[in-house]
CHARMM internal coordinates of N, CA and C (Angstrom, degrees):
IC EDIT
DIST 1 N 1 CA 1.4489
DIST 1 CA 1 C 1.5396
ANGL 1 N 1 CA 1 C 110.29
DIST 1 C 2 N 1.2812
ANGL 1 CA 1 C 2 N 115.67
DIHE 1 N 1 CA 1 C 2 N 139.28
DIST 2 N 2 CA 1.3768
ANGL 1 C 2 N 2 CA 119.27
DIHE 1 CA 1 C 2 N 2 CA 173.94
DIST 2 CA 2 C 1.5405
ANGL 2 N 2 CA 2 C 113.13
DIHE 1 C 2 N 2 CA 2 C -98.76
DIST 2 C 3 N 1.3125
ANGL 2 CA 2 C 3 N 117.40
DIHE 2 N 2 CA 2 C 3 N 139.31
DIST 3 N 3 CA 1.5062
ANGL 2 C 3 N 3 CA 121.95
DIHE 2 CA 2 C 3 N 3 CA -178.58
DIST 3 CA 3 C 1.5765
ANGL 3 N 3 CA 3 C 105.64
DIHE 2 C 3 N 3 CA 3 C -73.66
DIST 3 C 4 N 1.2779
ANGL 3 CA 3 C 4 N 118.64
DIHE 3 N 3 CA 3 C 4 N 144.42
DIST 4 N 4 CA 1.4456
ANGL 3 C 4 N 4 CA 120.81
DIHE 3 CA 3 C 4 N 4 CA 173.65
DIST 4 CA 4 C 1.4926
ANGL 4 N 4 CA 4 C 109.91
DIHE 3 C 4 N 4 CA 4 C -75.99
DIST 4 C 5 N 1.3641
ANGL 4 CA 4 C 5 N 115.88
DIHE 4 N 4 CA 4 C 5 N 149.28
DIST 5 N 5 CA 1.4313
ANGL 4 C 5 N 5 CA 119.20
DIHE 4 CA 4 C 5 N 5 CA -179.52
DIST 5 CA 5 C 1.5544
ANGL 5 N 5 CA 5 C 106.89
DIHE 4 C 5 N 5 CA 5 C -74.49
DIST 5 C 6 N 1.2816
ANGL 5 CA 5 C 6 N 116.91
DIHE 5 N 5 CA 5 C 6 N 137.50
DIST 6 N 6 CA 1.4828
ANGL 5 C 6 N 6 CA 118.16
DIHE 5 CA 5 C 6 N 6 CA -179.15
DIST 6 CA 6 C 1.5485
ANGL 6 N 6 CA 6 C 110.60
DIHE 5 C 6 N 6 CA 6 C -71.07
DIST 6 C 7 N 1.2758
ANGL 6 CA 6 C 7 N 119.25
DIHE 6 N 6 CA 6 C 7 N 149.42
DIST 7 N 7 CA 1.4183
ANGL 6 C 7 N 7 CA 123.93
DIHE 6 CA 6 C 7 N 7 CA 179.56
DIST 7 CA 7 C 1.5285
ANGL 7 N 7 CA 7 C 104.23
DIHE 6 C 7 N 7 CA 7 C -98.51
DIST 7 C 8 N 1.3588
ANGL 7 CA 7 C 8 N 116.85
DIHE 7 N 7 CA 7 C 8 N 100.53
DIST 8 N 8 CA 1.4745
ANGL 7 C 8 N 8 CA 121.81
DIHE 7 CA 7 C 8 N 8 CA -173.79
DIST 8 CA 8 C 1.4970
ANGL 8 N 8 CA 8 C 109.34
DIHE 7 C 8 N 8 CA 8 C -98.90
DIST 8 C 9 N 1.2803
ANGL 8 CA 8 C 9 N 119.74
DIHE 8 N 8 CA 8 C 9 N 0.31
DIST 9 N 9 CA 1.4719
ANGL 8 C 9 N 9 CA 126.09
DIHE 8 CA 8 C 9 N 9 CA 176.29
DIST 9 CA 9 C 1.5540
ANGL 9 N 9 CA 9 C 108.08
DIHE 8 C 9 N 9 CA 9 C 47.48
DIST 9 C 10 N 1.2929
ANGL 9 CA 9 C 10 N 115.04
DIHE 9 N 9 CA 9 C 10 N 52.38
DIST 10 N 10 CA 1.4277
ANGL 9 C 10 N 10 CA 122.07
DIHE 9 CA 9 C 10 N 10 CA 179.19
DIST 10 CA 10 C 1.5889
ANGL 10 N 10 CA 10 C 111.32
DIHE 9 C 10 N 10 CA 10 C -117.02
DIST 10 C 11 N 1.2890
ANGL 10 CA 10 C 11 N 117.05
DIHE 10 N 10 CA 10 C 11 N 19.64
DIST 11 N 11 CA 1.4723
ANGL 10 C 11 N 11 CA 121.66
DIHE 10 CA 10 C 11 N 11 CA -179.61
DIST 11 CA 11 C 1.5667
ANGL 11 N 11 CA 11 C 109.79
DIHE 10 C 11 N 11 CA 11 C -80.23
DIST 11 C 12 N 1.3098
ANGL 11 CA 11 C 12 N 118.64
DIHE 11 N 11 CA 11 C 12 N 116.47
DIST 12 N 12 CA 1.4102
ANGL 11 C 12 N 12 CA 123.28
DIHE 11 CA 11 C 12 N 12 CA 171.79
DIST 12 CA 12 C 1.5513
ANGL 12 N 12 CA 12 C 111.53
DIHE 11 C 12 N 12 CA 12 C 71.71
DIST 12 C 13 N 1.3347
ANGL 12 CA 12 C 13 N 112.97
DIHE 12 N 12 CA 12 C 13 N 134.28
DIST 13 N 13 CA 1.4869
ANGL 12 C 13 N 13 CA 117.98
DIHE 12 CA 12 C 13 N 13 CA 171.23
DIST 13 CA 13 C 1.5001
ANGL 13 N 13 CA 13 C 117.23
DIHE 12 C 13 N 13 CA 13 C 80.16
DIST 13 C 14 N 1.3675
ANGL 13 CA 13 C 14 N 116.09
DIHE 13 N 13 CA 13 C 14 N -0.92
DIST 14 N 14 CA 1.4490
ANGL 13 C 14 N 14 CA 117.78
DIHE 13 CA 13 C 14 N 14 CA -178.12
DIST 14 CA 14 C 1.4867
ANGL 14 N 14 CA 14 C 114.15
DIHE 13 C 14 N 14 CA 14 C -71.95
DIST 14 C 15 N 1.3499
ANGL 14 CA 14 C 15 N 116.56
DIHE 14 N 14 CA 14 C 15 N -43.11
DIST 15 N 15 CA 1.4245
ANGL 14 C 15 N 15 CA 119.43
DIHE 14 CA 14 C 15 N 15 CA 175.67
DIST 15 CA 15 C 1.4573
ANGL 15 N 15 CA 15 C 114.43
DIHE 14 C 15 N 15 CA 15 C -59.39
DIST 15 C 16 N 1.2854
ANGL 15 CA 15 C 16 N 117.09
DIHE 15 N 15 CA 15 C 16 N -43.13
DIST 16 N 16 CA 1.5249
ANGL 15 C 16 N 16 CA 120.09
DIHE 15 CA 15 C 16 N 16 CA 178.84
DIST 16 CA 16 C 1.4627
ANGL 16 N 16 CA 16 C 115.28
DIHE 15 C 16 N 16 CA 16 C -63.17
DIST 16 C 17 N 1.3382
ANGL 16 CA 16 C 17 N 112.14
DIHE 16 N 16 CA 16 C 17 N -39.92
DIST 17 N 17 CA 1.5413
ANGL 16 C 17 N 17 CA 115.72
DIHE 16 CA 16 C 17 N 17 CA 177.95
DIST 17 CA 17 C 1.5074
ANGL 17 N 17 CA 17 C 110.97
DIHE 16 C 17 N 17 CA 17 C -68.75
DIST 17 C 18 N 1.2966
ANGL 17 CA 17 C 18 N 118.83
DIHE 17 N 17 CA 17 C 18 N -35.60
DIST 18 N 18 CA 1.4602
ANGL 17 C 18 N 18 CA 119.13
DIHE 17 CA 17 C 18 N 18 CA -179.33
DIST 18 CA 18 C 1.5457
ANGL 18 N 18 CA 18 C 111.80
DIHE 17 C 18 N 18 CA 18 C -73.11
DIST 18 C 19 N 1.2595
ANGL 18 CA 18 C 19 N 116.53
DIHE 18 N 18 CA 18 C 19 N -36.26
DIST 19 N 19 CA 1.4885
ANGL 18 C 19 N 19 CA 119.83
DIHE 18 CA 18 C 19 N 19 CA 175.94
DIST 19 CA 19 C 1.4642
ANGL 19 N 19 CA 19 C 110.52
DIHE 18 C 19 N 19 CA 19 C -65.25
DIST 19 C 20 N 1.3618
ANGL 19 CA 19 C 20 N 117.41
DIHE 19 N 19 CA 19 C 20 N -41.80
DIST 20 N 20 CA 1.3907
ANGL 19 C 20 N 20 CA 121.87
DIHE 19 CA 19 C 20 N 20 CA 175.67
DIST 20 CA 20 C 1.5635
ANGL 20 N 20 CA 20 C 113.90
DIHE 19 C 20 N 20 CA 20 C -62.53
DIST 20 C 21 N 1.3168
ANGL 20 CA 20 C 21 N 114.60
DIHE 20 N 20 CA 20 C 21 N -41.06
DIST 21 N 21 CA 1.4497
ANGL 20 C 21 N 21 CA 119.24
DIHE 20 CA 20 C 21 N 21 CA 177.28
DIST 21 CA 21 C 1.5796
ANGL 21 N 21 CA 21 C 111.79
DIHE 20 C 21 N 21 CA 21 C -64.63
DIST 21 C 22 N 1.3113
ANGL 21 CA 21 C 22 N 116.25
DIHE 21 N 21 CA 21 C 22 N -39.18
DIST 22 N 22 CA 1.5302
ANGL 21 C 22 N 22 CA 118.84
DIHE 21 CA 21 C 22 N 22 CA 175.69
DIST 22 CA 22 C 1.4532
ANGL 22 N 22 CA 22 C 107.80
DIHE 21 C 22 N 22 CA 22 C -62.78
DIST 22 C 23 N 1.3001
ANGL 22 CA 22 C 23 N 124.98
DIHE 22 N 22 CA 22 C 23 N -42.05
DIST 23 N 23 CA 1.3721
ANGL 22 C 23 N 23 CA 128.03
DIHE 22 CA 22 C 23 N 23 CA -177.64
DIST 23 CA 23 C 1.5551
ANGL 23 N 23 CA 23 C 112.54
DIHE 22 C 23 N 23 CA 23 C -65.04
DIST 23 C 24 N 1.2995
ANGL 23 CA 23 C 24 N 112.31
DIHE 23 N 23 CA 23 C 24 N -42.47
DIST 24 N 24 CA 1.5025
ANGL 23 C 24 N 24 CA 119.33
DIHE 23 CA 23 C 24 N 24 CA 177.04
DIST 24 CA 24 C 1.5599
ANGL 24 N 24 CA 24 C 106.46
DIHE 23 C 24 N 24 CA 24 C -62.05
DIST 24 C 25 N 1.3218
ANGL 24 CA 24 C 25 N 117.91
DIHE 24 N 24 CA 24 C 25 N -48.64
DIST 25 N 25 CA 1.4849
ANGL 24 C 25 N 25 CA 121.67
DIHE 24 CA 24 C 25 N 25 CA -179.54
DIST 25 CA 25 C 1.5333
ANGL 25 N 25 CA 25 C 112.90
DIHE 24 C 25 N 25 CA 25 C -57.21
DIST 25 C 26 N 1.3402
ANGL 25 CA 25 C 26 N 115.16
DIHE 25 N 25 CA 25 C 26 N -40.49
DIST 26 N 26 CA 1.4468
ANGL 25 C 26 N 26 CA 121.80
DIHE 25 CA 25 C 26 N 26 CA -179.31
DIST 26 CA 26 C 1.5268
ANGL 26 N 26 CA 26 C 111.37
DIHE 25 C 26 N 26 CA 26 C -64.41
DIST 26 C 27 N 1.3156
ANGL 26 CA 26 C 27 N 115.54
DIHE 26 N 26 CA 26 C 27 N -42.35
DIST 27 N 27 CA 1.4856
ANGL 26 C 27 N 27 CA 120.08
DIHE 26 CA 26 C 27 N 27 CA -179.24
DIST 27 CA 27 C 1.5551
ANGL 27 N 27 CA 27 C 110.74
DIHE 26 C 27 N 27 CA 27 C -68.74
DIST 27 C 28 N 1.3965
ANGL 27 CA 27 C 28 N 116.52
DIHE 27 N 27 CA 27 C 28 N -41.80
DIST 28 N 28 CA 1.3904
ANGL 27 C 28 N 28 CA 119.22
DIHE 27 CA 27 C 28 N 28 CA 177.56
DIST 28 CA 28 C 1.5340
ANGL 28 N 28 CA 28 C 109.64
DIHE 27 C 28 N 28 CA 28 C -65.30
DIST 28 C 29 N 1.2867
ANGL 28 CA 28 C 29 N 120.14
DIHE 28 N 28 CA 28 C 29 N -40.46
DIST 29 N 29 CA 1.4848
ANGL 28 C 29 N 29 CA 122.75
DIHE 28 CA 28 C 29 N 29 CA 179.41
DIST 29 CA 29 C 1.4673
ANGL 29 N 29 CA 29 C 110.45
DIHE 28 C 29 N 29 CA 29 C -62.35
DIST 29 C 30 N 1.3736
ANGL 29 CA 29 C 30 N 116.55
DIHE 29 N 29 CA 29 C 30 N -43.49
DIST 30 N 30 CA 1.5135
ANGL 29 C 30 N 30 CA 121.82
DIHE 29 CA 29 C 30 N 30 CA 177.01
DIST 30 CA 30 C 1.5109
ANGL 30 N 30 CA 30 C 110.77
DIHE 29 C 30 N 30 CA 30 C -57.21
DIST 30 C 31 N 1.3560
ANGL 30 CA 30 C 31 N 118.33
DIHE 30 N 30 CA 30 C 31 N -45.37
DIST 31 N 31 CA 1.4288
ANGL 30 C 31 N 31 CA 122.51
DIHE 30 CA 30 C 31 N 31 CA -178.63
DIST 31 CA 31 C 1.5454
ANGL 31 N 31 CA 31 C 111.44
DIHE 30 C 31 N 31 CA 31 C -62.58
DIST 31 C 32 N 1.3915
ANGL 31 CA 31 C 32 N 113.96
DIHE 31 N 31 CA 31 C 32 N -46.97
DIST 32 N 32 CA 1.4713
ANGL 31 C 32 N 32 CA 117.91
DIHE 31 CA 31 C 32 N 32 CA 178.35
DIST 32 CA 32 C 1.4745
ANGL 32 N 32 CA 32 C 110.91
DIHE 31 C 32 N 32 CA 32 C -60.54
DIST 32 C 33 N 1.4063
ANGL 32 CA 32 C 33 N 117.38
DIHE 32 N 32 CA 32 C 33 N -47.74
DIST 33 N 33 CA 1.4712
ANGL 32 C 33 N 33 CA 117.49
DIHE 32 CA 32 C 33 N 33 CA 179.53
DIST 33 CA 33 C 1.4839
ANGL 33 N 33 CA 33 C 113.71
DIHE 32 C 33 N 33 CA 33 C -64.01
DIST 33 C 34 N 1.2933
ANGL 33 CA 33 C 34 N 119.09
DIHE 33 N 33 CA 33 C 34 N -33.38
DIST 34 N 34 CA 1.4818
ANGL 33 C 34 N 34 CA 122.55
DIHE 33 CA 33 C 34 N 34 CA 175.60
DIST 34 CA 34 C 1.4949
ANGL 34 N 34 CA 34 C 112.31
DIHE 33 C 34 N 34 CA 34 C -65.44
DIST 34 C 35 N 1.3764
ANGL 34 CA 34 C 35 N 116.36
DIHE 34 N 34 CA 34 C 35 N -40.97
DIST 35 N 35 CA 1.4299
ANGL 34 C 35 N 35 CA 121.38
DIHE 34 CA 34 C 35 N 35 CA 176.26
DIST 35 CA 35 C 1.5194
ANGL 35 N 35 CA 35 C 115.23
DIHE 34 C 35 N 35 CA 35 C -64.28
DIST 35 C 36 N 1.3271
ANGL 35 CA 35 C 36 N 113.83
DIHE 35 N 35 CA 35 C 36 N -31.87
DIST 36 N 36 CA 1.4495
ANGL 35 C 36 N 36 CA 121.39
DIHE 35 CA 35 C 36 N 36 CA 174.83
DIST 36 CA 36 C 1.5035
ANGL 36 N 36 CA 36 C 111.99
DIHE 35 C 36 N 36 CA 36 C -76.44
DIST 36 C 37 N 1.2712
ANGL 36 CA 36 C 37 N 117.57
DIHE 36 N 36 CA 36 C 37 N -42.79
DIST 37 N 37 CA 1.4629
ANGL 36 C 37 N 37 CA 124.41
DIHE 36 CA 36 C 37 N 37 CA -175.26
DIST 37 CA 37 C 1.5077
ANGL 37 N 37 CA 37 C 115.80
DIHE 36 C 37 N 37 CA 37 C -70.86
DIST 37 C 38 N 1.3064
ANGL 37 CA 37 C 38 N 113.40
DIHE 37 N 37 CA 37 C 38 N -40.35
DIST 38 N 38 CA 1.4964
ANGL 37 C 38 N 38 CA 119.56
DIHE 37 CA 37 C 38 N 38 CA -173.76
DIST 38 CA 38 C 1.5309
ANGL 38 N 38 CA 38 C 114.82
DIHE 37 C 38 N 38 CA 38 C -57.32
DIST 38 C 39 N 1.4637
ANGL 38 CA 38 C 39 N 116.19
DIHE 38 N 38 CA 38 C 39 N -52.07
DIST 39 N 39 CA 1.4537
ANGL 38 C 39 N 39 CA 115.29
DIHE 38 CA 38 C 39 N 39 CA -178.42
DIST 39 CA 39 C 1.5599
ANGL 39 N 39 CA 39 C 111.23
DIHE 38 C 39 N 39 CA 39 C -68.07
DIST 39 C 40 N 1.3062
ANGL 39 CA 39 C 40 N 119.93
DIHE 39 N 39 CA 39 C 40 N -28.16
DIST 40 N 40 CA 1.3707
ANGL 39 C 40 N 40 CA 123.14
DIHE 39 CA 39 C 40 N 40 CA -177.15
DIST 40 CA 40 C 1.5101
ANGL 40 N 40 CA 40 C 115.42
DIHE 39 C 40 N 40 CA 40 C -79.53
DIST 40 C 41 N 1.3452
ANGL 40 CA 40 C 41 N 114.68
DIHE 40 N 40 CA 40 C 41 N -22.75
DIST 41 N 41 CA 1.4517
ANGL 40 C 41 N 41 CA 120.18
DIHE 40 CA 40 C 41 N 41 CA 178.55
DIST 41 CA 41 C 1.5555
ANGL 41 N 41 CA 41 C 115.83
DIHE 40 C 41 N 41 CA 41 C -63.72
DIST 41 C 42 N 1.3693
ANGL 41 CA 41 C 42 N 112.91
DIHE 41 N 41 CA 41 C 42 N -21.77
DIST 42 N 42 CA 1.4721
ANGL 41 C 42 N 42 CA 119.33
DIHE 41 CA 41 C 42 N 42 CA 176.92
DIST 42 CA 42 C 1.4304
ANGL 42 N 42 CA 42 C 115.08
DIHE 41 C 42 N 42 CA 42 C -62.33
DIST 42 C 43 N 1.4426
ANGL 42 CA 42 C 43 N 116.57
DIHE 42 N 42 CA 42 C 43 N -25.78
DIST 43 N 43 CA 1.4008
ANGL 42 C 43 N 43 CA 119.67
DIHE 42 CA 42 C 43 N 43 CA -176.76
DIST 43 CA 43 C 1.5018
ANGL 43 N 43 CA 43 C 113.71
DIHE 42 C 43 N 43 CA 43 C -88.11
DIST 43 C 44 N 1.3287
ANGL 43 CA 43 C 44 N 116.97
DIHE 43 N 43 CA 43 C 44 N 20.01
DIST 44 N 44 CA 1.4646
ANGL 43 C 44 N 44 CA 119.72
DIHE 43 CA 43 C 44 N 44 CA 177.81
DIST 44 CA 44 C 1.5075
ANGL 44 N 44 CA 44 C 117.29
DIHE 43 C 44 N 44 CA 44 C 73.39
DIST 44 C 45 N 1.3096
ANGL 44 CA 44 C 45 N 117.22
DIHE 44 N 44 CA 44 C 45 N -141.93
DIST 45 N 45 CA 1.4857
ANGL 44 C 45 N 45 CA 119.71
DIHE 44 CA 44 C 45 N 45 CA -173.83
DIST 45 CA 45 C 1.5098
ANGL 45 N 45 CA 45 C 109.74
DIHE 44 C 45 N 45 CA 45 C -72.26
DIST 45 C 46 N 1.2776
ANGL 45 CA 45 C 46 N 119.47
DIHE 45 N 45 CA 45 C 46 N -34.36
DIST 46 N 46 CA 1.5021
ANGL 45 C 46 N 46 CA 118.75
DIHE 45 CA 45 C 46 N 46 CA 177.10
DIST 46 CA 46 C 1.4256
ANGL 46 N 46 CA 46 C 114.31
DIHE 45 C 46 N 46 CA 46 C -64.40
DIST 46 C 47 N 1.4182
ANGL 46 CA 46 C 47 N 113.69
DIHE 46 N 46 CA 46 C 47 N -40.61
DIST 47 N 47 CA 1.4777
ANGL 46 C 47 N 47 CA 118.45
DIHE 46 CA 46 C 47 N 47 CA 177.40
DIST 47 CA 47 C 1.5234
ANGL 47 N 47 CA 47 C 111.40
DIHE 46 C 47 N 47 CA 47 C -68.29
DIST 47 C 48 N 1.3556
ANGL 47 CA 47 C 48 N 119.39
DIHE 47 N 47 CA 47 C 48 N -34.58
DIST 48 N 48 CA 1.4136
ANGL 47 C 48 N 48 CA 119.80
DIHE 47 CA 47 C 48 N 48 CA 178.75
DIST 48 CA 48 C 1.5653
ANGL 48 N 48 CA 48 C 110.71
DIHE 47 C 48 N 48 CA 48 C -68.65
DIST 48 C 49 N 1.2864
ANGL 48 CA 48 C 49 N 118.46
DIHE 48 N 48 CA 48 C 49 N -36.68
DIST 49 N 49 CA 1.3988
ANGL 48 C 49 N 49 CA 124.33
DIHE 48 CA 48 C 49 N 49 CA 179.22
DIST 49 CA 49 C 1.6542
ANGL 49 N 49 CA 49 C 106.75
DIHE 48 C 49 N 49 CA 49 C -66.80
DIST 49 C 50 N 1.2260
ANGL 49 CA 49 C 50 N 115.93
DIHE 49 N 49 CA 49 C 50 N -45.00
DIST 50 N 50 CA 1.4782
ANGL 49 C 50 N 50 CA 120.07
DIHE 49 CA 49 C 50 N 50 CA 176.59
DIST 50 CA 50 C 1.5021
ANGL 50 N 50 CA 50 C 110.91
DIHE 49 C 50 N 50 CA 50 C -61.65
DIST 50 C 51 N 1.2773
ANGL 50 CA 50 C 51 N 119.37
DIHE 50 N 50 CA 50 C 51 N -43.35
DIST 51 N 51 CA 1.4199
ANGL 50 C 51 N 51 CA 122.74
DIHE 50 CA 50 C 51 N 51 CA 175.75
DIST 51 CA 51 C 1.4450
ANGL 51 N 51 CA 51 C 113.44
DIHE 50 C 51 N 51 CA 51 C -63.42
DIST 51 C 52 N 1.3039
ANGL 51 CA 51 C 52 N 117.98
DIHE 51 N 51 CA 51 C 52 N -42.94
DIST 52 N 52 CA 1.4625
ANGL 51 C 52 N 52 CA 118.52
DIHE 51 CA 51 C 52 N 52 CA 175.92
DIST 52 CA 52 C 1.5745
ANGL 52 N 52 CA 52 C 112.27
DIHE 51 C 52 N 52 CA 52 C -61.16
DIST 52 C 53 N 1.3006
ANGL 52 CA 52 C 53 N 116.07
DIHE 52 N 52 CA 52 C 53 N -40.84
DIST 53 N 53 CA 1.4296
ANGL 52 C 53 N 53 CA 121.02
DIHE 52 CA 52 C 53 N 53 CA 177.97
DIST 53 CA 53 C 1.5178
ANGL 53 N 53 CA 53 C 110.30
DIHE 52 C 53 N 53 CA 53 C -62.43
DIST 53 C 54 N 1.2989
ANGL 53 CA 53 C 54 N 119.65
DIHE 53 N 53 CA 53 C 54 N -45.52
DIST 54 N 54 CA 1.5107
ANGL 53 C 54 N 54 CA 125.80
DIHE 53 CA 53 C 54 N 54 CA -179.44
DIST 54 CA 54 C 1.5092
ANGL 54 N 54 CA 54 C 108.41
DIHE 53 C 54 N 54 CA 54 C -70.84
DIST 54 C 55 N 1.2746
ANGL 54 CA 54 C 55 N 119.15
DIHE 54 N 54 CA 54 C 55 N -32.77
DIST 55 N 55 CA 1.4646
ANGL 54 C 55 N 55 CA 121.85
DIHE 54 CA 54 C 55 N 55 CA 176.31
DIST 55 CA 55 C 1.5077
ANGL 55 N 55 CA 55 C 111.75
DIHE 54 C 55 N 55 CA 55 C -65.07
DIST 55 C 56 N 1.3805
ANGL 55 CA 55 C 56 N 115.74
DIHE 55 N 55 CA 55 C 56 N -44.19
DIST 56 N 56 CA 1.4484
ANGL 55 C 56 N 56 CA 122.88
DIHE 55 CA 55 C 56 N 56 CA 176.57
DIST 56 CA 56 C 1.5074
ANGL 56 N 56 CA 56 C 110.57
DIHE 55 C 56 N 56 CA 56 C -58.05
DIST 56 C 57 N 1.3876
ANGL 56 CA 56 C 57 N 113.85
DIHE 56 N 56 CA 56 C 57 N -48.12
DIST 57 N 57 CA 1.4601
ANGL 56 C 57 N 57 CA 119.70
DIHE 56 CA 56 C 57 N 57 CA -176.21
DIST 57 CA 57 C 1.6511
ANGL 57 N 57 CA 57 C 110.45
DIHE 56 C 57 N 57 CA 57 C -63.18
DIST 57 C 58 N 1.3808
ANGL 57 CA 57 C 58 N 113.27
DIHE 57 N 57 CA 57 C 58 N -42.69
DIST 58 N 58 CA 1.4122
ANGL 57 C 58 N 58 CA 111.85
DIHE 57 CA 57 C 58 N 58 CA -179.28
DIST 58 CA 58 C 1.5013
ANGL 58 N 58 CA 58 C 114.35
DIHE 57 C 58 N 58 CA 58 C -73.94
DIST 58 C 59 N 1.3742
ANGL 58 CA 58 C 59 N 118.01
DIHE 58 N 58 CA 58 C 59 N -23.18
DIST 59 N 59 CA 1.4560
ANGL 58 C 59 N 59 CA 122.57
DIHE 58 CA 58 C 59 N 59 CA 169.70
DIST 59 CA 59 C 1.4693
ANGL 59 N 59 CA 59 C 113.71
DIHE 58 C 59 N 59 CA 59 C -59.70
DIST 59 C 60 N 1.3587
ANGL 59 CA 59 C 60 N 113.96
DIHE 59 N 59 CA 59 C 60 N -47.26
DIST 60 N 60 CA 1.4785
ANGL 59 C 60 N 60 CA 117.70
DIHE 59 CA 59 C 60 N 60 CA 179.13
DIST 60 CA 60 C 1.4673
ANGL 60 N 60 CA 60 C 115.07
DIHE 59 C 60 N 60 CA 60 C -74.70
DIST 60 C 61 N 1.3707
ANGL 60 CA 60 C 61 N 119.65
DIHE 60 N 60 CA 60 C 61 N -22.85
DIST 61 N 61 CA 1.3997
ANGL 60 C 61 N 61 CA 121.77
DIHE 60 CA 60 C 61 N 61 CA 175.34
DIST 61 CA 61 C 1.5245
ANGL 61 N 61 CA 61 C 112.35
DIHE 60 C 61 N 61 CA 61 C -73.11
END
COOR INIT
IC SEED 1 N 1 CA 1 C
IC BUILD
């Protein structure tokens, strides 16, 4: 017996949708990182280091 091919509904337009989703994710990530970095930048170098650490954490989350 041969297994039937799964219907993944991935015919046409999949690449474009994925690229669009990545671009939307990058814009949202930039906004979140900017919102985290801006208030902490007031504290000078220590604030920038903290903002970088939090930005890295939010990127991986």
